[in-house]
C-alpha positions in Angstrom: 0.0 0.0 0.0 1.3 3.3 -1.0 -0.3 6.2 0.9 -1.0 9.4 -1.2 -2.8 11.5 1.4 -5.2 11.7 4.3 -8.1 14.1 5.2 -9.3 14.2 8.7 -13.1 14.6 8.6 -14.0 14.3 12.3 -12.6 13.1 15.5 -11.7 9.4 14.9 -12.6 9.5 11.2 -10.4 10.2 8.1 -10.5 9.5 4.5 -7.4 7.8 3.1 -6.3 8.0 -0.5 -3.8 5.2 -1.4 -2.6 2.8 -4.1 -3.4 -0.7 -3.5 -2.8 -4.0 -5.3 -5.3 -6.8 -6.1 -4.4 -9.7 -8.3 -1.1 -8.0 -9.5 -3.1 -5.0 -10.7 -2.6 -1.5 -9.0 -5.7 0.5 -8.1 -6.5 3.8 -6.6 -8.3 3.3 -3.3 -10.2 5.9 -1.4 -11.5 4.6 1.9 -12.9 5.9 5.2 -10.9 4.8 8.2 -12.2 4.8 11.8 -10.4 4.9 15.1 -12.4 4.0 18.3 -11.6 2.2 21.6 -12.9 -1.0 20.0 -11.7 -0.7 16.4 -9.0 1.1 14.4 -8.8 0.7 10.6 -10.7 0.6 7.3 -14.5 0.8 7.0 -16.7 -0.6 4.3 -17.2 3.1 3.0 -14.8 3.7 0.1 -14.2 2.9 -3.6 -11.5 1.2 -5.5 -10.9 2.6 -9.0 -9.0 1.3 -12.0 -6.5 3.8 -13.5 -8.7 4.2 -16.5 -11.7 5.0 -14.3 -9.6 7.5 -12.2 -8.5 9.3 -15.3 -12.1 9.6 -16.6 -13.2 11.0 -13.1 -10.5 13.6 -13.1 -11.3 14.6 -16.7 -15.0 14.9 -15.8 -14.1 17.1 -12.7 -11.7 19.3 -14.8 -14.3 19.8 -17.6 -16.6 21.3 -15.0 -14.1 22.7 -12.5 -15.8 26.0 -11.9 -19.0 24.3 -10.8 -17.2 21.9 -8.5 -15.0 24.7 -7.0 -18.0 26.9 -6.3 -19.8 23.9 -4.7 -22.6 24.3 -7.3 -25.2 21.5 -6.7 -25.7 21.4 -10.5 -22.1 19.9 -10.7 -23.0 16.4 -11.6 -21.2 13.9 -13.8 -21.5 10.1 -14.2 -19.1 7.5 -15.3 -20.8 4.3 -16.7 -19.1 1.2 -15.5 -21.4 -1.4 -17.1 -25.2 -1.9 -17.9 -26.1 -1.6 -14.2 -23.5 0.3 -12.5 -22.1 4.0 -12.7 -20.1 6.3 -10.6 -21.8 9.6 -9.5 -19.4 12.5 -9.3 -21.4 15.4 -7.8 -21.9 18.2 -5.3 -24.9 17.2 -3.2 -26.7 19.0 -0.3 -27.8 17.5 3.0 -29.2 19.5 5.9 -28.0 22.7 4.5 -24.4 21.5 4.1 -22.7 20.8 0.7 -20.7 17.7 0.0 -18.5 16.2 -2.7 -19.7 12.7 -3.6 -17.8 10.0 -5.5 -20.1 7.0 -5.2 -21.1 3.9 -7.2 -24.8 3.6 -8.1 -26.8 0.6 -9.2 -29.7 0.3 -11.5 -31.3 -3.0 -11.5 -34.7 -4.6 -11.3 -34.3 -5.3 -7.5 -32.7 -2.0 -6.5 -31.9 1.4 -8.0 -29.7 3.8 -6.0 -26.5 4.4 -4.2 -24.3 1.6 -2.9 -21.8 1.6 0.0 -19.0 1.9 -2.5 -18.0 5.6 -2.4 -17.2 8.6 -0.3 -19.0 11.7 0.7 -16.9 14.6 2.0 -17.6 18.1 2.9 -16.9 20.4 0.0 -14.4 22.4 2.2 -12.0 19.5 1.3 -12.7 19.5 -2.5 -9.4 21.0 -3.4 -7.5 18.4 -1.4 -9.5 15.6 -2.8 -8.7 16.7 -6.4 -5.0 17.1 -5.5 -4.9 13.5 -4.2 -6.8 12.2 -7.2 -4.3 13.8 -9.5 -1.3 12.4 -7.4 -2.9 9.0 -7.6 -3.2 9.3 -11.4 0.5 10.4 -11.7 1.6 7.3 -9.5 -0.4 4.8 -11.5 0.7 6.3 -14.8 4.4 5.6 -13.9 4.7 3.5 -10.6 8.2 3.5 -9.2 9.9 0.2 -9.7 11.1 -0.1 -6.2 7.6 -0.1 -4.7 6.8 -3.5 -3.2 3.4 -4.1 -1.9 2.8 -6.6 0.9 1.4 -10.0 0.1 -2.1 -9.7 1.3 -3.0 -13.4 1.2 -5.0 -14.1 4.3 -4.5 -17.5 5.6 -7.7 -19.5 5.5 -9.1 -21.0 8.7 -8.3 -24.6 9.2 -11.4 -26.8 8.5 -12.8 -28.4 11.6 -12.2 -32.0 11.5 -15.4 -34.2 11.4 -16.1 -36.2 14.4 
């Protein structure tokens, strides 16, 4: 894992931007981390992006940069992933506060709407988010040869012997 940056969003909560590896492929990973007395580490809230998807997201933001910088709620872009999934890139409003959203949405017969895959962060952090996205793009475009990612193979639990 190669950490690109971190944004503290509240006491005990931060959004981490890092490069990760899955099946020998590098990905941009944006994930919420929590730190409490009982648990410290990643949460389910976050999104993993291929380099191609990351480049498209940055392009869509750059094409509408004025709206995003002004926290204009009309700033909304989508990136189609397949027939049922897309990534929403938008400024949203909730309880009179504005947020930058980068979230996967699903459109299927059983469910249409947002998934847990994504982040929502106060727009005061937008410039930092964009900076980290661009740093991730630069890293993925030309990863250093000396970067070694830890082997994340998790040992399987031993099977219980039948009695």
